[in-house]
C-alpha positions as CSV (number, residue, x, y, z in Angstrom):
1,M,0.0,0.0,0.0
2,S,1.4,3.4,-0.9
3,V,1.7,6.2,1.7
4,S,-1.3,7.9,0.1
5,G,-3.2,4.7,0.4
6,I,-2.5,4.4,4.1
7,A,-3.9,7.9,4.7
8,D,-6.9,7.2,2.5
9,A,-7.6,3.9,4.4
10,A,-7.3,5.7,7.7
11,V,-9.8,8.3,6.7
12,E,-12.2,5.6,5.7
13,A,-11.6,3.8,9.0
14,A,-12.4,7.1,10.8
15,R,-15.5,7.6,8.8
16,R,-16.7,4.1,9.8
17,A,-15.8,4.6,13.4
18,V,-17.8,7.8,13.6
19,G,-20.7,6.5,11.6
20,L,-22.4,9.9,11.2
21,P,-23.3,11.9,8.0
22,A,-20.7,14.2,6.6
23,G,-21.1,17.7,8.0
24,S,-22.0,16.5,11.4
25,R,-20.3,18.5,14.2
26,V,-17.8,16.4,16.1
27,I,-15.6,17.6,19.0
28,A,-12.1,16.3,18.9
29,A,-10.4,16.1,22.3
30,M,-6.8,17.3,21.5
31,S,-4.0,16.8,24.0
32,G,-1.3,18.0,21.7
33,G,0.0,14.4,21.1
34,V,0.2,12.4,17.9
35,D,-2.9,10.3,18.5
36,S,-5.4,13.0,19.2
37,T,-4.0,15.3,16.5
38,V,-4.3,12.5,13.9
39,T,-7.8,11.9,15.1
40,A,-8.8,15.5,14.5
41,A,-7.1,15.5,11.1
42,L,-8.8,12.3,9.9
43,L,-12.2,13.6,11.0
44,A,-11.6,16.8,9.1
45,R,-10.5,14.9,6.0
46,A,-13.7,12.7,6.3
47,G,-15.8,15.8,6.0
48,Y,-17.0,16.4,9.5
49,D,-17.5,19.8,11.1
50,V,-14.6,19.4,13.6
51,V,-14.0,21.6,16.6
52,G,-10.8,20.9,18.6
53,V,-10.8,21.2,22.4
54,T,-7.8,21.1,24.7
55,L,-8.0,21.0,28.5
56,Q,-5.6,22.9,30.7
57,L,-5.3,20.6,33.7
58,Y,-2.8,22.2,36.0
59,D,-0.6,25.3,36.4
60,H,1.9,25.1,33.6
61,G,4.1,27.8,35.0
62,A,4.3,27.1,38.7
63,A,3.4,23.4,39.0
64,I,4.9,20.7,36.9
65,Q,6.4,20.8,33.4
66,K,8.3,17.9,31.9
67,K,9.0,16.5,28.5
68,G,6.7,13.7,27.5
69,A,3.8,14.6,29.8
70,C,0.3,15.1,28.4
71,C,-1.5,18.4,28.7
72,A,1.6,20.4,29.7
73,G,2.1,24.0,28.3
74,Q,4.0,22.8,25.3
75,D,1.3,20.4,24.5
76,I,-1.4,23.1,24.5
77,H,0.8,25.0,22.0
78,D,1.2,21.9,19.9
79,A,-2.6,21.3,19.9
80,R,-3.3,24.9,18.9
81,T,-0.7,24.8,16.1
82,A,-2.1,21.5,14.8
83,A,-5.6,22.8,14.8
84,D,-4.5,25.8,12.7
85,S,-2.7,23.5,10.2
86,I,-5.8,21.3,10.0
87,G,-8.0,24.3,9.5
88,I,-10.4,23.7,12.4
89,P,-11.4,26.0,15.3
90,H,-9.7,25.3,18.6
91,Y,-10.6,26.1,22.2
92,V,-8.6,25.7,25.5
93,L,-10.7,25.1,28.6
94,D,-9.3,25.9,32.0
95,Y,-10.1,22.7,34.1
96,E,-7.4,23.2,36.6
97,S,-9.6,23.3,39.7
98,R,-11.7,20.3,38.5
99,F,-8.6,18.3,37.8
100,R,-7.1,19.1,41.1
101,Q,-10.2,18.1,43.0
102,Q,-11.3,15.1,41.0
103,V,-7.9,13.6,40.1
104,I,-4.8,15.0,41.9
105,D,-6.4,15.2,45.4
106,E,-8.0,11.8,45.0
107,F,-4.6,10.4,43.9
108,A,-2.9,11.8,47.0
109,D,-5.7,10.7,49.4
110,A,-5.6,7.1,47.9
111,Y,-1.9,6.7,48.7
112,L,-2.6,8.1,52.2
113,R,-5.2,5.3,52.7
114,G,-2.6,2.7,51.6
115,E,-4.2,2.2,48.2
116,T,-2.7,2.1,44.7
117,P,-4.7,4.6,42.6
118,V,-5.0,4.7,38.8
119,P,-5.4,8.5,38.1
120,C,-5.7,8.1,34.3
121,I,-9.0,6.2,34.9
122,R,-10.2,9.0,37.2
123,C,-9.4,11.6,34.6
124,N,-11.3,9.8,31.9
125,Q,-14.1,9.0,34.3
126,T,-14.6,12.6,35.5
127,V,-12.9,15.4,33.7
128,K,-12.8,14.0,30.2
129,F,-15.8,11.7,29.7
130,R,-18.2,13.5,32.1
131,D,-17.4,17.2,32.1
132,L,-15.9,17.5,28.6
133,V,-18.8,15.6,27.1
134,D,-21.2,18.1,28.6
135,V,-19.2,20.9,27.0
136,A,-19.3,19.1,23.6
137,R,-23.0,18.8,23.8
138,D,-23.3,22.5,24.7
139,L,-21.3,23.3,21.5
140,G,-23.9,21.5,19.4
141,A,-21.8,18.4,18.6
142,V,-23.5,15.1,18.0
143,A,-20.4,13.2,19.0
144,M,-17.0,13.6,20.7
145,A,-13.9,11.8,19.3
146,T,-10.7,10.9,21.2
147,G,-7.4,9.4,20.3
148,H,-7.7,6.4,22.6
149,Y,-6.8,3.0,21.3
150,V,-10.2,1.2,21.9
151,R,-13.1,0.5,19.6
152,R,-16.8,1.1,19.7
153,A,-19.2,-1.1,17.9
154,E,-22.9,-1.6,17.7
155,R,-23.9,-5.1,18.7
156,S,-27.5,-6.2,19.5
157,G,-28.7,-2.6,19.0
158,A,-26.4,-1.1,21.7
159,P,-22.9,0.4,21.6
160,Q,-20.2,-1.7,23.1
161,L,-16.6,-1.0,24.1
162,L,-14.0,-3.3,22.5
163,R,-10.3,-3.7,22.9
164,A,-8.1,-2.1,20.2
165,V,-6.9,-4.2,17.3
166,D,-3.3,-3.3,18.3
167,A,-3.1,-5.2,21.6
168,S,0.2,-3.5,22.5
169,R,-1.7,-0.1,22.5
170,D,-5.0,-1.2,23.9
171,Q,-6.3,1.3,26.5
172,S,-9.6,-0.4,27.4
173,Y,-8.4,-0.9,31.0
174,F,-8.4,2.9,31.5
175,L,-11.9,3.3,30.0
176,F,-13.9,0.7,31.9
177,A,-15.8,3.4,33.8
178,T,-17.3,4.8,30.5
179,T,-21.1,4.7,31.0
180,P,-23.5,3.4,28.4
181,D,-24.7,7.0,27.8
182,Q,-21.2,8.3,27.3
183,L,-20.3,5.4,25.0
184,D,-23.3,6.3,22.9
185,Y,-21.8,9.7,22.3
186,L,-18.1,8.9,22.1
187,R,-16.1,7.8,19.0
188,F,-12.6,6.3,18.8
189,P,-11.3,6.5,15.2
190,L,-7.9,4.9,16.0
191,G,-9.1,1.7,17.5
192,D,-8.5,-0.3,14.2
193,L,-5.0,1.1,13.6
194,P,-1.5,0.2,14.8
195,K,0.5,3.0,16.3
196,S,3.2,2.8,13.6
197,E,0.5,3.4,11.0
198,V,-0.8,6.4,12.9
199,R,2.6,8.0,12.8
200,R,2.9,7.3,9.1
201,V,-0.5,9.0,8.6
202,A,0.7,12.0,10.6
203,A,3.8,12.3,8.5
204,E,1.9,12.1,5.2
205,L,-0.6,14.7,6.4
206,G,2.3,17.0,7.2
207,L,1.5,17.2,10.9
208,A,4.4,18.7,12.9
209,I,3.9,16.3,15.8
210,A,4.5,13.1,13.6
211,E,7.7,12.3,15.5
212,K,6.7,13.6,18.9
213,P,7.4,11.1,21.7
214,D,4.5,9.4,23.5
215,S,3.8,10.5,27.1
216,Q,5.3,7.9,29.5
217,D,4.3,9.0,33.0
218,I,1.3,10.3,34.8
219,C,1.0,13.9,33.5
220,F,1.2,15.6,36.8
221,V,3.9,13.5,38.3
222,P,7.4,14.8,37.6
223,E,9.9,12.2,36.3
224,G,7.6,9.4,37.7
225,R,8.3,10.4,41.3
226,Y,4.8,10.4,42.7
227,T,6.0,11.1,46.2
228,T,7.0,14.6,45.1
229,V,3.3,15.4,44.5
230,I,2.0,13.6,47.6
231,D,4.6,15.1,50.0
232,R,3.5,18.6,48.8
233,L,-0.2,17.9,49.0
234,R,-0.4,15.5,52.0
235,P,2.8,15.9,54.1
236,Q,1.3,13.6,56.8
237,G,2.0,10.7,54.4
238,A,5.7,11.1,55.2
239,V,5.3,10.4,58.9
240,P,7.6,7.4,59.9
241,G,6.3,4.1,61.1
242,D,7.3,0.4,61.5
243,I,8.0,-2.2,58.9
244,V,6.5,-5.3,60.4
245,H,6.8,-8.9,59.3
246,M,3.4,-10.6,59.0
247,D,4.5,-12.8,61.9
248,G,4.6,-9.8,64.2
249,R,8.3,-9.0,64.2
250,V,9.3,-5.3,63.8
251,L,12.1,-5.3,61.2
252,G,12.8,-1.6,60.8
253,Q,11.4,1.8,60.1
254,H,10.0,3.5,57.0
255,E,9.7,7.1,56.0
256,G,6.0,7.2,55.3
257,V,3.3,4.8,54.0
258,T,2.9,6.7,50.8
259,R,6.3,5.5,49.7
260,Y,5.1,1.9,49.4
261,T,2.7,-0.2,47.2
262,I,1.4,-3.7,47.6
263,G,3.8,-6.2,46.0
264,Q,6.9,-3.9,46.3
265,R,10.2,-5.7,46.9
266,R,12.9,-3.1,46.3
267,G,13.6,-0.3,48.7
268,L,12.5,-2.0,51.9
269,N,16.0,-2.0,53.4
270,V,15.2,-4.9,55.7
271,A,16.2,-8.6,55.4
272,V,15.4,-11.9,57.0
273,G,17.3,-14.2,54.7
274,D,14.4,-14.7,52.2
275,P,12.9,-12.2,49.7
276,L,10.3,-9.9,51.3
277,F,7.4,-8.1,49.7
278,V,4.9,-5.5,50.9
279,V,1.7,-7.5,51.6
280,R,-0.4,-4.9,53.4
281,I,-0.3,-1.2,54.3
282,D,-2.1,-0.2,57.5
283,A,-2.5,3.5,57.1
284,E,-4.1,4.0,60.5
285,T,-1.2,2.5,62.5
286,R,1.4,3.6,59.8
287,Q,2.6,0.0,59.5
288,V,4.0,-1.5,56.3
289,V,3.5,-5.3,56.6
290,V,5.9,-7.5,54.7
291,G,6.1,-11.2,54.0
292,P,7.0,-13.9,51.4
293,R,5.6,-13.7,47.9
294,E,3.2,-16.5,48.7
295,A,1.4,-14.1,51.0
296,L,0.4,-12.0,48.0
297,M,-1.7,-14.7,46.4
298,T,-5.1,-13.2,45.9
299,T,-8.0,-15.5,45.3
300,A,-10.8,-12.8,44.9
301,V,-11.4,-9.1,45.1
302,A,-14.4,-7.0,46.2
303,L,-15.4,-4.2,43.9
304,K,-16.7,-0.7,44.6
305,E,-17.7,2.2,42.2
306,T,-18.7,-0.3,39.6
307,N,-19.7,0.3,36.0
308,W,-21.5,-2.3,33.8
309,L,-21.6,-2.5,30.0
310,G,-22.6,-6.2,29.7
311,G,-25.8,-7.7,28.5
312,D,-27.3,-8.4,31.9
313,A,-29.5,-5.9,33.6
314,S,-26.8,-5.0,36.1
315,L,-23.5,-6.2,37.4
316,A,-25.2,-7.4,40.5
317,E,-27.5,-9.6,38.4
318,A,-24.5,-11.0,36.6
319,A,-22.8,-11.7,39.9
320,A,-25.9,-13.4,41.3
321,R,-25.7,-16.0,38.6
322,R,-21.9,-16.3,38.9
323,R,-21.3,-15.2,35.4
324,P,-17.8,-16.3,34.0
325,V,-15.6,-13.4,33.0
326,L,-12.1,-12.6,32.1
327,A,-10.6,-10.2,34.7
328,R,-7.7,-7.8,34.3
329,V,-6.2,-6.2,37.5
330,R,-3.3,-4.3,35.8
331,S,-3.1,-2.5,32.5
332,T,0.0,-4.4,31.5
333,A,-1.5,-7.8,32.3
334,E,-3.6,-10.0,30.1
335,P,-7.2,-10.8,31.4
336,V,-7.4,-14.1,33.3
337,P,-10.4,-16.5,33.8
338,A,-12.6,-15.7,36.8
339,H,-16.3,-15.5,37.7
340,L,-18.5,-13.0,39.5
341,A,-20.0,-13.7,42.9
342,L,-22.4,-11.9,45.1
343,D,-22.8,-12.0,48.9
344,A,-24.5,-9.8,51.4
345,Q,-21.8,-7.1,51.3
346,D,-19.9,-7.3,48.0
347,I,-19.8,-7.9,44.4
348,R,-16.7,-10.1,44.0
349,V,-14.5,-11.3,41.2
350,V,-13.2,-14.8,42.1
351,F,-10.1,-15.9,40.1
352,D,-9.7,-19.4,38.7
353,E,-6.0,-19.2,39.7
354,P,-4.6,-16.8,42.3
355,E,-3.3,-13.4,41.2
356,Y,-0.3,-11.7,42.8
357,G,0.3,-8.1,43.9
358,V,-3.3,-7.0,43.9
359,S,-4.0,-3.8,45.8
360,P,-7.0,-1.8,46.9
361,G,-7.4,1.2,44.6
362,Q,-6.5,-0.6,41.5
363,A,-9.1,-1.3,38.9
364,C,-10.4,-4.8,38.0
365,V,-11.7,-4.6,34.4
366,L,-14.0,-7.4,33.1
367,Y,-14.2,-8.8,29.6
368,A,-16.6,-11.4,28.1
369,T,-15.4,-15.0,27.9
370,E,-17.4,-15.6,24.7
371,T,-16.1,-12.4,23.0
372,P,-12.8,-11.6,24.8
373,D,-12.4,-8.2,23.0
374,Q,-15.7,-6.9,24.6
375,V,-15.4,-4.8,27.8
376,L,-18.2,-5.7,30.3
377,G,-17.2,-3.0,32.8
378,G,-15.6,-3.4,36.2
379,G,-14.8,-1.5,39.3
380,F,-12.2,-0.3,41.7
381,I,-10.9,-2.9,44.2
382,S,-12.0,-2.2,47.7
383,R,-10.6,-5.4,49.3
384,A,-8.3,-8.2,48.2
385,M,-8.9,-11.7,49.6
386,R,-5.6,-13.5,50.2
387,A,-5.1,-17.2,50.2
388,A,-3.2,-16.7,53.5
389,D,-6.1,-15.0,55.2
C-alpha cells in the first residue's frame, strides 16, 4: 500500500468509526500528542465539522512541566498549532480546579489510605468523559472523538466498548468506567489502527507532531516520582512508622506509608534471609507489613464504584448468577479466567488461579469470555482476599 493509500484507508476507518453523516459536528479532544492530532485531522478529511478542544489541567508555570507529559504547556501550544494547520477552530478550557479536586487530590488521598490509585482512569471518568462531554453537547456536537486505542461497535442494538486491534496499545483498562450514555456519544477513530501506521499518517498529512514522543508518565507526576506530589499535598504521608513482618516482628522503620505499594520488593531495606514483599499497608497504624511472595496470592477481590456495559440488567444480576468473565487487574496484564459472585456485602471477582500483587485502589476490568475483546465493565478494588487469610 502506498503512503497515500495508508492515509486514505485511515480516513475511511475514521468515517466508519464515527458512523455519522458528513457535515455532522464532532468535538475532537486534542491533548497535543500524535494520537489526538491525527484523530482531528482524519475527521476533518472525512468531511466532519470538527472543533478541537484542549484541557488545561494544571498550572503550567508554577506546577509541573516535563518532557513527555500530556497536557503540559508545550502540548497546548502543539494542539493549537495542529488545529491551525488542519483548519479547524480550537478552544482551550481551564479545568485546573476540577482536575485538582477530582484527580490529583484523590490520587494523594488514595496513597494516604494505603491504596494504589490509577489516576488516568479517574481523569477519563470525570474530567474528560463527564465534564468535557457536557461541553461538547453545549457546543452542538453530535459526538466527541478521542485518540484512545479502543473500539466502539454496535452489537445487538447497543454500543459496546471493545479492545483495540493493536493489543500493545489497547487502552480499554483505562476506560472501563465509561457509562452506556457516554459510550453512545463517544467515538474512537484509531481503534483499528496500529500506532506505527498512525505515525505514518501523521507524516503524510504534514503534521508537525509526527515524531513527537509518546507520554510515558502520569501527566502531573514529575519524572515518575509520585512522592513529590504527595509530599507537597499530603505531608502527613511522610510520617515514619514500622516495617513489620506478618508474623509480628518489627524489622525496621519506614519514612511514610505513601512510599510503598502492595507487591513492592525493592527499597524495603530490611532482610530476614528470604525475599520480602509488601503484603499490606495499614495507614491508621502507619505499619508497612511485609512477607513472602506466597502471601500476595489473591483469590478474589471485592469491587466498589462499579460500571456495567454487559448484556445483563446489572453487574449485581450477573454476579448473582456467577457469570464467568475474564478479569484484568493491571493495565499491563492479560485478562485471566474468573467468575463473578455476590454476597450480602460485596460484588466479588473470584479468580480461577490466584493473582499476585493486587492492591485496593487498582481497577479490575472485566471482559466477556465468549467475545474476549468486549469490555463488560468493572470496578475499583476495595478489598483483596488473600489465600493466606
